[in-house]
C-alpha positions as CSV (number, residue, x, y, z in Angstrom):
1,M,18.1,-0.6,-34.4
2,N,18.6,-4.3,-34.4
3,Y,20.6,-4.0,-31.4
4,K,20.0,-2.8,-27.2
5,T,23.4,-2.3,-26.0
6,Q,26.6,-1.0,-27.1
7,M,28.3,-4.4,-26.5
8,E,25.4,-6.5,-28.5
9,A,25.7,-3.3,-31.3
10,A,29.8,-4.2,-31.2
11,R,29.7,-7.7,-31.3
12,K,27.1,-7.5,-34.7
13,G,30.0,-5.0,-36.1
14,I,28.0,-1.9,-35.8
15,I,29.8,1.3,-34.9
16,T,27.0,3.3,-32.8
17,K,27.2,7.1,-32.3
18,E,28.4,6.8,-28.5
19,M,31.2,4.6,-30.2
20,Q,32.2,7.6,-32.2
21,I,31.9,10.2,-29.9
22,V,34.6,8.2,-27.7
23,A,36.9,7.4,-30.0
24,E,37.4,10.9,-30.9
25,K,37.6,12.1,-27.2
26,E,40.3,9.4,-26.8
27,G,42.1,9.7,-29.8
28,M,41.4,6.2,-30.3
29,D,40.9,4.1,-33.7
30,V,37.2,3.6,-33.4
31,T,37.3,0.0,-34.7
32,I,39.8,-0.7,-31.9
33,L,37.5,0.5,-29.6
34,R,34.3,-1.5,-31.1
35,E,36.7,-4.8,-30.7
36,R,37.3,-4.0,-26.9
37,I,33.7,-3.1,-26.1
38,A,32.8,-6.9,-27.8
39,E,35.2,-8.4,-25.6
40,G,34.0,-6.7,-23.0
41,H,37.4,-4.5,-22.1
42,I,35.8,-1.4,-22.6
43,V,32.4,-0.1,-21.6
44,I,30.4,3.1,-22.6
45,P,28.0,2.8,-19.9
46,A,25.1,4.7,-21.4
47,N,21.3,4.2,-20.7
48,I,18.9,4.5,-23.8
49,L,17.0,7.2,-21.8
50,H,19.9,9.7,-20.5
51,T,19.5,12.3,-23.2
52,S,21.7,15.0,-21.8
53,L,24.5,12.4,-21.2
54,K,28.0,13.2,-23.0
55,P,29.2,9.6,-23.1
56,E,32.7,8.7,-21.9
57,G,34.5,5.3,-22.3
58,V,35.8,3.2,-19.5
59,G,38.7,0.4,-19.5
60,E,41.7,-0.9,-22.0
61,G,43.7,1.8,-23.3
62,L,41.3,5.2,-22.0
63,R,42.1,7.6,-19.9
64,T,41.1,6.8,-16.2
65,K,37.7,8.2,-15.2
66,I,36.8,9.4,-12.3
67,N,33.4,9.3,-9.9
68,V,31.6,11.6,-7.7
69,N,29.7,10.3,-4.6
70,L,26.4,12.4,-3.5
71,G,23.0,12.1,-2.0
72,V,20.8,13.1,1.1
73,S,21.0,10.3,3.9
74,G,18.5,10.8,6.6
75,D,20.5,13.2,9.0
76,C,21.7,15.4,6.0
77,A,18.6,15.8,4.0
78,D,19.1,19.0,1.7
79,Y,18.3,18.6,-2.3
80,E,19.6,21.8,-3.2
81,K,22.8,21.4,-1.9
82,E,23.4,18.0,-3.3
83,F,22.1,20.0,-6.7
84,E,25.4,22.2,-5.9
85,K,27.5,19.4,-5.8
86,V,26.4,17.9,-8.8
87,K,26.9,21.4,-11.4
88,L,30.0,21.7,-9.0
89,S,31.0,18.4,-10.1
90,I,30.4,18.6,-13.8
91,E,32.1,22.0,-13.7
92,L,35.7,20.2,-12.4
93,G,35.7,17.2,-15.1
94,A,34.3,14.7,-13.2
95,E,33.1,11.8,-15.5
96,A,31.0,9.8,-13.4
97,I,27.8,11.0,-10.5
98,M,26.5,8.0,-8.6
99,D,23.7,9.1,-6.6
100,L,23.7,7.2,-3.3
101,S,20.9,8.8,-1.3
102,N,18.8,6.6,1.0
103,Y,16.1,9.1,2.4
104,G,12.8,11.1,1.5
105,K,12.1,11.8,-2.3
106,T,15.2,10.0,-4.3
107,N,13.3,9.2,-7.1
108,T,12.2,13.1,-8.0
109,F,15.8,14.1,-7.1
110,R,17.8,11.3,-9.2
111,K,14.7,12.2,-12.4
112,Q,16.1,16.2,-12.0
113,L,19.2,14.9,-12.0
114,I,19.8,12.8,-15.3
115,E,17.8,15.5,-17.0
116,Y,20.6,17.8,-15.7
117,S,23.5,15.5,-16.0
118,S,26.4,15.3,-18.7
119,A,27.8,12.9,-16.8
120,M,27.0,9.2,-16.4
121,I,24.8,8.6,-13.7
122,G,25.2,6.1,-11.1
123,T,23.2,4.1,-8.6
124,V,22.9,1.4,-5.9
125,P,19.5,0.5,-5.8
126,I,19.5,-1.4,-2.6
127,Y,19.8,1.9,-1.1
128,D,16.7,3.2,-2.3
129,A,14.9,0.1,-1.4
130,I,13.5,0.8,1.6
131,G,12.5,4.2,1.7
132,Y,11.0,3.8,-2.3
133,L,9.0,0.4,-1.0
134,E,8.1,1.7,2.2
135,K,9.7,-1.7,4.2
136,D,11.4,-2.4,6.7
137,L,14.6,-5.0,5.7
138,M,13.2,-8.0,6.3
139,N,9.9,-7.5,4.8
140,I,11.4,-7.0,1.3
141,T,11.2,-10.1,-1.1
142,A,13.2,-10.7,-3.7
143,K,10.9,-9.8,-6.3
144,D,11.0,-6.3,-4.5
145,F,14.3,-5.9,-4.9
146,L,14.3,-6.7,-8.9
147,K,11.2,-3.9,-8.7
148,V,13.8,-0.8,-7.3
149,V,16.1,-2.2,-10.2
150,E,13.7,-1.8,-13.1
151,V,12.9,1.3,-11.4
152,H,15.8,2.9,-11.8
153,A,16.7,1.9,-15.2
154,K,13.5,3.2,-16.1
155,Q,14.3,6.7,-15.1
156,G,18.0,6.8,-17.1
157,V,20.6,5.3,-14.9
158,D,23.2,4.7,-16.7
159,F,25.1,2.2,-14.4
160,M,24.3,0.2,-11.0
161,T,26.3,-1.2,-8.4
162,I,24.5,-4.5,-7.7
163,H,26.0,-7.0,-5.0
164,A,25.3,-10.0,-6.5
165,G,29.1,-11.9,-5.3
166,I,27.9,-11.8,-1.7
167,N,26.5,-15.1,-2.0
168,K,26.1,-18.0,1.1
169,R,29.4,-19.4,-0.5
170,A,31.2,-16.3,-0.3
171,V,29.5,-15.4,3.4
172,Q,31.2,-18.6,4.9
173,S,34.7,-17.2,3.7
174,F,33.9,-14.3,5.1
175,R,32.6,-15.5,8.6
176,A,35.8,-17.5,8.5
177,S,38.7,-14.4,7.8
178,N,38.8,-12.9,11.1
179,R,38.7,-9.3,10.1
180,L,39.0,-6.4,12.2
181,T,36.2,-4.2,10.1
182,N,34.1,-7.1,8.9
183,I,31.6,-5.7,6.4
184,V,31.9,-2.0,5.4
185,S,30.1,-1.9,2.1
186,R,26.9,-0.5,3.3
187,G,24.5,-2.2,0.4
188,G,27.1,-5.4,1.0
189,S,25.4,-5.5,4.8
190,L,22.2,-4.5,4.1
191,L,22.1,-7.8,1.9
192,F,23.9,-9.5,4.8
193,A,21.3,-8.9,7.0
194,W,18.4,-9.8,4.9
195,M,20.5,-12.9,3.7
196,E,20.9,-13.8,7.6
197,M,17.3,-12.7,8.4
198,T,15.4,-14.8,5.6
199,G,16.9,-17.4,5.6
200,N,17.2,-16.9,2.0
201,E,20.1,-16.9,-0.7
202,N,21.2,-13.1,-2.2
203,P,18.3,-12.2,-4.5
204,F,20.7,-10.8,-6.6
205,Y,22.7,-13.7,-7.0
206,E,19.6,-16.0,-7.4
207,F,17.7,-14.0,-9.5
208,Y,20.6,-12.5,-11.5
209,D,19.6,-13.5,-15.5
210,E,16.0,-11.7,-14.5
211,V,18.5,-8.4,-13.1
212,L,20.4,-8.6,-16.5
213,D,17.4,-8.9,-18.6
214,I,16.3,-5.5,-17.0
215,L,19.4,-3.9,-17.4
216,Y,20.1,-4.8,-21.1
217,E,16.8,-3.4,-22.0
218,Y,17.9,-0.3,-21.4
219,D,21.7,-0.7,-21.8
220,V,22.2,-0.2,-18.5
221,T,26.0,-1.5,-17.7
222,I,26.2,-3.4,-14.3
223,S,28.7,-2.6,-11.5
224,L,29.2,-6.1,-9.6
225,G,29.3,-4.3,-6.0
226,D,32.6,-5.5,-4.0
227,A,30.3,-6.3,-0.8
228,L,33.2,-8.0,1.1
229,R,36.0,-5.1,-0.1
230,P,38.6,-4.3,2.8
231,G,37.7,-1.7,5.0
232,S,40.8,-1.4,7.1
233,I,44.4,-2.5,5.8
234,H,44.8,-5.7,8.6
235,D,41.3,-7.1,6.0
236,S,42.8,-6.4,2.6
237,S,43.4,-9.3,0.1
238,D,41.7,-12.1,2.8
239,A,39.8,-14.6,1.9
240,G,36.5,-12.8,1.9
241,Q,37.7,-10.4,-0.8
242,L,39.1,-12.7,-2.9
243,A,36.3,-15.6,-2.8
244,E,33.6,-12.5,-3.5
245,L,36.0,-11.5,-6.2
246,I,36.2,-15.4,-7.5
247,E,32.2,-15.0,-7.6
248,L,32.4,-11.9,-9.6
249,G,34.3,-13.0,-12.5
250,H,31.9,-15.7,-13.1
251,L,28.7,-13.0,-13.4
252,T,30.9,-10.9,-15.3
253,K,30.5,-14.1,-18.0
254,R,27.0,-14.5,-17.4
255,A,26.4,-10.9,-18.0
256,W,28.2,-11.0,-21.3
257,E,26.6,-13.5,-22.2
258,K,23.2,-11.5,-22.2
259,N,25.4,-8.3,-23.9
260,V,25.4,-6.6,-20.6
261,Q,28.2,-4.3,-20.1
262,V,30.2,-4.7,-17.0
263,M,32.2,-3.5,-14.6
264,V,33.7,-4.8,-11.9
265,E,34.4,-3.1,-8.3
266,G,37.4,-3.2,-5.8
267,P,39.2,-2.2,-2.7
268,G,38.6,-0.7,-0.5
269,H,41.7,-0.1,2.2
270,M,44.8,-1.6,1.5
271,A,48.6,-1.5,1.8
272,L,50.6,0.0,-0.6
273,N,52.6,-3.2,-1.4
274,E,49.1,-5.1,-2.5
275,I,47.4,-2.9,-4.7
276,A,49.5,-3.6,-8.1
277,A,48.4,-7.8,-7.3
278,N,45.6,-6.8,-6.8
279,M,44.9,-5.0,-9.8
280,T,46.7,-7.9,-11.8
281,I,44.3,-10.6,-9.5
282,Q,41.0,-8.6,-10.9
283,K,42.1,-8.3,-14.3
284,R,42.7,-12.4,-14.7
285,L,40.0,-13.4,-12.7
286,C,37.2,-11.2,-14.3
287,H,38.6,-11.5,-17.9
288,G,39.6,-8.1,-18.2
289,A,37.0,-6.2,-17.6
290,P,37.1,-2.1,-16.4
291,F,37.8,-2.0,-12.6
292,Y,36.3,0.3,-10.7
293,V,37.9,0.9,-7.5
294,L,37.8,2.8,-4.6
295,G,40.6,4.3,-3.0
296,P,42.4,2.1,-2.1
297,L,42.8,4.2,0.9
298,V,46.6,3.3,2.2
299,T,46.2,4.0,5.6
300,D,43.5,3.9,8.4
301,I,44.8,6.7,10.5
302,A,43.9,10.3,8.6
303,P,40.7,10.8,9.2
304,G,40.1,14.7,7.8
305,Y,42.4,14.0,5.0
306,D,41.2,10.6,3.4
307,H,41.5,12.5,-0.3
308,I,44.8,12.5,0.0
309,T,45.7,8.4,1.6
310,S,42.8,7.6,-1.5
311,A,44.8,9.6,-4.3
312,I,48.6,7.8,-2.7
313,G,46.4,4.2,-3.8
314,G,44.1,5.3,-6.9
315,A,48.0,6.4,-8.4
316,I,49.1,3.1,-8.3
317,A,45.9,1.3,-8.9
318,A,45.6,3.6,-11.8
319,A,49.1,3.0,-13.1
320,S,48.5,-0.8,-12.7
321,G,45.8,-1.2,-14.5
322,A,42.5,0.1,-12.7
323,D,40.0,1.8,-15.3
324,F,38.1,4.2,-12.9
325,L,38.4,6.1,-9.5
326,C,35.9,6.6,-7.2
327,Y,36.6,9.9,-5.3
328,V,37.1,10.4,-1.4
329,T,36.7,13.5,0.1
330,P,38.3,15.1,3.4
331,A,34.9,13.9,4.9
332,E,35.3,10.0,4.6
333,H,34.6,8.4,8.1
334,L,33.3,11.4,9.5
335,R,29.9,13.1,7.8
336,L,28.7,14.0,4.7
337,P,30.7,15.9,2.3
338,N,30.0,19.5,2.1
339,L,31.0,21.5,-0.9
340,S,34.3,22.4,-0.1
341,D,34.8,18.6,0.4
342,V,33.7,17.6,-2.1
343,K,35.8,19.6,-4.5
344,E,38.6,18.5,-2.8
345,G,38.0,15.0,-3.3
346,I,37.4,15.9,-6.9
347,I,40.8,17.2,-7.7
348,A,42.5,14.9,-5.5
349,S,41.3,11.9,-7.5
350,R,41.7,13.5,-10.9
351,I,45.5,14.2,-9.9
352,A,45.3,10.2,-9.3
353,A,43.9,9.3,-12.5
354,H,46.1,11.6,-14.6
355,A,49.9,10.0,-12.4
356,G,48.1,6.8,-13.4
357,D,47.5,7.4,-17.2
358,I,51.0,9.0,-17.3
359,A,52.6,5.8,-15.7
360,K,50.8,3.3,-17.7
361,G,51.6,5.3,-21.1
362,I,47.9,6.7,-22.3
363,P,48.6,7.8,-25.4
364,G,48.9,12.1,-25.1
365,A,48.9,11.7,-21.2
366,R,52.1,13.9,-21.0
367,E,51.6,16.5,-23.5
368,I,50.0,18.8,-21.2
369,D,52.6,18.4,-18.6
370,N,55.1,19.0,-21.2
371,K,53.3,21.9,-22.3
372,M,52.9,23.7,-18.5
373,S,57.2,22.5,-18.0
374,D,57.5,24.7,-21.0
375,A,55.2,27.3,-19.6
376,R,57.2,27.6,-16.7
377,R,61.0,27.3,-18.6
378,R,59.1,30.8,-20.0
379,I,57.6,31.9,-16.9
380,D,54.6,32.6,-18.3
381,W,51.9,32.7,-15.5
382,E,48.9,32.7,-17.5
383,E,49.6,29.8,-19.9
384,M,50.5,27.5,-16.7
385,F,47.5,28.8,-14.8
386,S,45.2,27.7,-18.1
387,Y,47.1,24.0,-17.7
388,A,47.0,23.8,-14.0
389,I,44.2,21.0,-13.1
390,D,42.8,23.9,-10.3
391,P,43.3,27.2,-12.4
392,K,41.7,28.9,-9.6
393,K,43.8,28.3,-7.0
394,A,46.7,28.4,-7.8
395,R,45.9,31.8,-9.6
396,E,45.5,33.2,-5.7
397,Y,48.4,31.2,-4.5
398,F,50.4,33.3,-6.9
399,E,48.8,36.6,-6.7
400,S,48.2,36.9,-2.9
401,A,52.2,37.2,-2.4
402,P,53.2,39.3,-5.6
403,P,57.0,39.2,-6.3
404,T,58.7,42.4,-7.4
405,E,60.2,40.5,-10.0
406,K,57.9,39.5,-12.0
407,N,60.2,36.5,-13.7
408,S,59.4,34.9,-10.6
409,C,57.5,34.1,-7.5
410,T,58.0,34.8,-4.1
411,M,59.7,32.0,-3.2
412,C,63.0,32.9,-5.0
413,G,62.4,36.3,-6.6
414,K,65.8,37.0,-8.3
415,M,67.8,33.6,-7.3
416,C,64.8,31.9,-9.5
417,A,66.4,29.1,-11.0
418,M,64.2,29.8,-14.3
419,R,65.0,33.2,-14.9
420,T,68.9,32.8,-13.9
421,T,69.2,30.3,-16.9
422,N,66.8,31.6,-19.1
423,M,69.2,34.8,-18.8
424,I,72.3,33.2,-19.2
425,L,71.3,31.4,-22.1
426,N,70.0,34.5,-23.7
427,G,73.5,36.0,-23.4
428,E,72.3,38.3,-20.7
429,K,74.3,39.0,-17.1
430,V,72.7,38.0,-13.7
431,D,72.4,41.1,-11.0
432,F,71.1,39.6,-7.4
433,L,71.6,43.0,-5.8
């Protein structure tokens, strides 16, 4: 094999088995797919050591993918419960799972996760640094941070969030931006604290070439983290966010020079009217690299319902060019999500992704909607359930209140518009009494 990464293979004109699988799933000509991978406009996050993976593509012309965040914290460290979330996520069609564990035996959990998961796996190595190294933040060296990156790569992680853009220049812009919520990225805040306490440059920026060398060796896709993403609509599109985004554009090109695949992470919290412009700016500044967004959450006042605020923003983001949506659950801002929260977050995110795909004209995206509409016209309940994003819930709702007239539901009964129109078009008389 005379290539290390999907990007390197694509640039050499080689079509890998992963490219063939993705092209077939997406209905895209494999040559076009290869060309877009060579350009950096599509990525296939597929660590060479993740043998259980079913490859997925992220980027230009492909279906919008979704990611599920899970993992233990110091307050909630039940790995069995987290594995239940893993199984549910795969069952519900999530294409990616990020292990954000920051407490305890993270290595053991991550190994089991990678062995089991057919979805691509992402991590944020800095979350794991304190526990893995058993050092407090100020005592961790730049080389220590790189050591954790290498450990994750050797375990088979497909993509890693690396907050390399929050360098000293970006910090100056952040300090001058008069934010309400300062830094809300956990990884970004840890790096900011480390930089301030030690006086050093961000190690992931200073030693970026060494990070890329590690990722290249295992074909780990770098997901350039948005440490200065807005954590409130007040802070969106400010100097801090955009200064970091400019840095991420430079870092994207440097990764491509080493044949490392790149995704770029984006906001955050953002008012509806700013989302489309932000997607355009990101694609321009980061040279068409796939864009991975958290939300955006379009209002700050809906704790308990942030899967909805996120889905609204995510649909607009996807329609405007975002390629990858990170789910948000009803537990956002409140606690670690439970199994029910995870399901609600996945379903909301899948709705947003699909709505975005319809809007941006992804080939075949409308087909299942047309099938659902046809089944509704014919009032074929079983067929309707089969097309639903959540068939179980749709069936439970229908069966919880069975209609007396089988070709209807309890909303309209015999006055069902579909029933009435079908009967008239069939030359039948309509009776209501």
